[in-house]
C-alpha positions in Angstrom: 90.8 91.3 109.2 94.2 91.8 107.8 94.9 94.9 109.8 93.6 93.2 113.1 96.0 90.3 112.2 99.0 92.7 111.8 98.1 94.4 115.0 98.0 91.1 116.9 101.3 89.9 115.2 103.0 93.2 116.3 101.8 93.0 119.8 102.6 89.2 120.4 105.5 88.7 118.3 107.4 92.2 117.9 110.7 90.6 117.3 109.5 88.5 114.2 107.7 91.6 113.0 110.9 93.7 112.9 112.7 91.0 111.0 110.1 90.8 108.2 109.2 94.4 108.2 111.8 95.6 105.5 110.4 93.1 102.9 106.8 93.5 103.6 106.3 96.4 101.0 108.2 94.4 98.2 105.9 91.3 99.0 102.8 93.5 98.9 103.8 94.9 95.5 104.6 91.5 94.0 101.4 90.1 95.3 99.2 92.8 93.8 101.1 92.4 90.6 100.7 88.7 90.4 96.8 89.2 91.2 96.4 91.7 88.4 98.5 89.7 86.0 96.5 86.7 86.6 93.1 88.2 86.3 94.3 90.3 82.9 95.8 87.0 81.7 92.5 85.1 82.0 90.4 88.0 80.5 93.0 89.0 77.7 90.6 88.4 74.9 87.9 90.8 76.5 90.5 93.4 77.3 91.9 93.3 73.6 88.6 93.6 72.2 87.8 96.8 74.4 90.9 98.5 72.7 92.3 101.7 73.5 89.4 103.2 75.4 89.9 100.7 78.2 93.7 101.3 78.4 92.9 105.0 78.5 90.5 104.8 81.2 92.8 102.4 83.4 95.6 104.8 82.8 93.6 107.9 83.7 92.3 106.0 86.9 95.8 105.4 88.0 97.2 108.8 87.1 94.3 110.4 89.0 94.7 108.0 92.1 98.3 108.7 92.4 98.0 112.5 92.0 94.9 112.8 94.3 96.6 110.6 97.0 99.6 112.9 96.9 97.7 116.0 96.7 95.4 115.1 99.5 98.4 114.2 101.8 100.1 117.3 101.0 96.8 119.4 101.7 96.8 117.8 105.2 100.4 118.8 105.9 102.1 115.4 105.6 105.7 115.3 105.1 107.2 114.2 101.8 107.9 110.7 102.7 104.2 110.2 103.8 103.0 112.0 100.7 104.7 109.4 98.5 103.4 106.6 100.6 99.8 107.7 100.4 100.1 108.2 96.7 101.5 104.7 96.2 98.8 103.2 98.5 95.9 105.0 96.7 97.6 104.0 93.4 97.9 100.3 94.3 94.3 100.2 95.4 93.4 101.6 92.0 95.2 98.6 90.4 92.7 96.3 91.9 89.8 98.6 90.8 91.2 98.8 87.3 91.4 95.0 87.0 87.7 94.8 88.1 86.7 97.5 85.6 88.8 95.8 82.9 87.0 92.5 83.4 83.4 93.8 83.9 
């Protein structure tokens, strides 16, 4: 649904999209950070009781996600800026997965 909405906005309101496009990545990162912070904050006792094993698992998940995203983009011959973009996208998706795992 968000992708279809973005495509519709780009088709029917291209000038508005051009104006907000530069700040969209920052807004996305802040939004994901706020969502993760909220969930982690509300589950802090459970997360603290899980200890170092949970932190190590989430750190490993992130590291592997960033590395595999970059490596897959590299294997498919994407240029450097695209490799970094894919790496960040996979890592950001793993942030949400890490939160779900942390609160499970």
